[in-house]
N, C-alpha and C positions, 0 to 999 in steps of 0.2 A: 502493500500501499504506501511506503514512502516513495517509490519509484513513481507511481502513478502520482501522488501529489506533487512531484516536482515537475512532471512533465504536464499537469493540469496548471501549475504557476506560469508558467514559461508562456503557455499557450493564452492565458487570462494576460498576462501583461504584455504580449508583444502588441496588440492594437492599440494600448495606450502611448506605448513609446512611439509606435507610426504616427500617430495622430500628433503627438508633439513635433516629429519631425518635419511633417508637412503642413502643419500650421504656422504661418507667419508669427514673431513672437508678439507684434503690436496689433495683430487683427482681431476683429470683435465683431460680434454676431450681430445681427440688425435685421428687421424683418425684410428689408430693404433688399438684403444681399442673399436670400432665400429664395430659389428658384425651384419649382416643384418640376421633377423629372415627370416622363410621359409614363401614364399608369401602367401601360402593357410591357411587360418584362419577360422575356426570353433569357435561361441561364444553362451552360454547360461548367462544372466544376471536378476538381478533383479532390477526393477524401484520403485521407490518411489517419488512422487511429491504432491503438492500442487496444486488444483486447482480454481480457481476464475470464475465462469460462471453469466456472467450479463445479464439481459434480461434489454433493453431500449424499455420500452413498458410503455409510459406516459399514466396516471399521476402512475401508480403500478411499477414501477421499481423493479426488484427483485434481487436476490444475493443467487448464491449454492455454498458455501464454502465446498472442502473437500479434505482429503488427500488421495490419490489412491495407492494401491500395484498393482505391475505388474509385465510381466515376457516377456523379449525379448531372440530370436533367430534369429542366421542369419549366412549368409558365406559373408568372405571379402576377395578380393584379392589386396596386395600392393606389387609391386616391384618395386626398383629405376630405373627411365628412360622407365617405361612401361605403358601399360593398366594398371588401377585402378577400380575395381567393388567391389558394396557392397549391399546385397541383405537382409532383415530384416523381422520380422514379431514382433508385441507388440501387448500387451493384457493388460487392468488392469482393477480395480474393486474396489467397496465401496459402501456402503450403504448410502446411500443420504439425509441429514437431511435438508428441505428446509423451505423458510419463508411463504409457502402454507401451508394451511392444505389439509391433506389427502394427499399428494405428496411424501410422503418418499417410496423412494423404491430402489433397489439395480440398481447402475449406472453401466454400463459396456462400456468400450470405446475398438476400435480394431484398428491398424494399418496394413499398407504394405507399405515399399518403396524400391525402387530401383535406383542406380545409376553408372554411367559409366563415368570414366573420363581419366585423363593421370596426373602421379606422375614424376614431373621433380624434380628431386633429387641432393642435391650438398653436399657433406661434412656432413653429418648428417640431413639436412635439406630438406623435402619433401613439395614440393607446389603442390596440386592437385586441378585442379579446375576440377569441374566436372558438369551432368546435370542429369537429372533422371524422375520420376514420380511416383507418390504414390497414397493410398486410405485410408481415414479415414473415422470412423463410430462412432458418440457418442450418445450415449442412453440418454436422459436426466430423470430428477426425475420425470416428468410427463408421463414417460412411453413413451414419444415421441423417435423418433430416427431421426439425424441428419446425412445425411452421403455425401461426396465430393469426389471429383479427384484433383489431381494438379499436374503440371507440376511444376520443381524445378531447380534452379540454385546455385551451392554451389562453395567455398573454402574453402579448408582445410590446414591449416599450422600445421606444424608438426618439432618439433625438439630433437633429440638425445643428452640429456646432457651427459650420460654417457651410456655404454654398457645396463643399467639395467633401466634407466630411460627415458620417454619420456613426451614432453610436448606439447601440440597442442591447435589450436583456428578453430574452423569450424564454417563458416557463411552460413545461408542456407536462401533462399529468395525463396517463394512459389506462386503461384497464383491458386486461386480454380477453378474447371469447374465443370458443372452439379451440383450444389450443390442443396442437396432437404432436406427438412423437411418430415417426413413420421409420420402424426398423427396416434395415436391408436385410428381408427375407428372413426375418425372424417371426418362428413358430407360423409358419404362413397365414400370418395375420396384416392385415393392410397398416392399422394403426391403433396407437393407445392413445386413451384421450389423459391430458393433462387439466392438472386444477389450474383455474385462473386467477391472477394475480395482479395488483398495482405496480405499475411502473412507471417513471417519470424521467426528465432532460432538462438540462440547464443549457442555454447557448448564449454565447454575446456576440452578434453580427455585427461586423464593422464595415459600412460603406464608402468606398471613396470611388468618386465620379471623377471622370479621366480627361473630360470636356467641358468648357461651358455650356453647351446644350444638354449635359446629360442625358447623351445618346448612349455612353458606354459606362460601367461601372465594374470595381472589383470588390467582392464582398468576401473579409475574410471572419469566418465563424468558428472559435472555439467549443468545444462543447462536452459534456460530460452525460453519459446514460447509464441508468440502471435497468436491467430485464431481468425478473423474476420468475421462473414456474417451480411449481411443487410437481412432487412425483406422487402417484400412487400405486397401490399394491391392486393387480389384476389376476383374476383366474377364469382359465380357459382351457381348451381342448386342442391336441393336435390332430390335424383334418377331421372336424368334427363330423363329418357326412360319413366316414368309416363304419364299418360294424366295431371296430374295435377302438374307438379315440382314447389318447392317451391325455390325461389330466396335467395341466402344468400351472404355476403360480410366478406371477413376474414381478417384481419390485422396481418401481421406477423410481430415480433419486431426484433430490430436490437440485432445481439449476439456477444458478447465480451468474449474471452476466454483467460486466462491468465494461465499458468501452470510453475511453477518453481520447481526443484527439481534435482534428480541424479539417474544413471544408473552403477551397477556395474556387470561388466562383466568379465567372466572367459574364456579365449580363448585358442586354443590347434593349433598350426602350423604345417603344413604339406609340 
């Protein structure tokens, strides 16, 4: 956890240092300086994060620690005192090195999320409450797949310090539904149900506009996400349609996932 805290500190400090570097010492923010960008924004970006996945499976607890590389694409609509919306797709991957023998494999994560809210705007300050829905799929190092959907509630605070720099705080709360573990041909069963859990994410988006017309921007977003899922004990039968089905019991472990990292997006406004 000390290593995670150090990474998170560096990612949080970077936008403040970058803002101090690009803002002239005598610059002052006045209403006349702030020019609104066009509300429609298309973006594409790179994602880099450190993931710590812990299986709480007594007495053989295991951790999988890896750095992931990813890609984000999407569309965002933000206009003062108007409807807010965002839709994004993201994917990430890494060759996983586990503590278990013969379980190293390519790990692939995928997510999709949509948000709808309202932008309450006043003198360069945007207050955006929103709700939405998302899907997440995680392929574990043992070639199993875990997937879930989640409704979400969030609040994004964004302030324009100058005509070229905006700093924000985004807090997102999620609750998993329909969480499932899809084993790799385990017991000839398609999937196991997992208990649903509360999850959350904290983001610090900093936006730098690259031209006077605000057609292009660069957004740097450090973030921390916690995803928890509880395992269950399931009973079933091998080959249940045969004349001699064999009973089995499967205990699925609790799963804790921590992700800390950052996204760099390039956006185009129109």
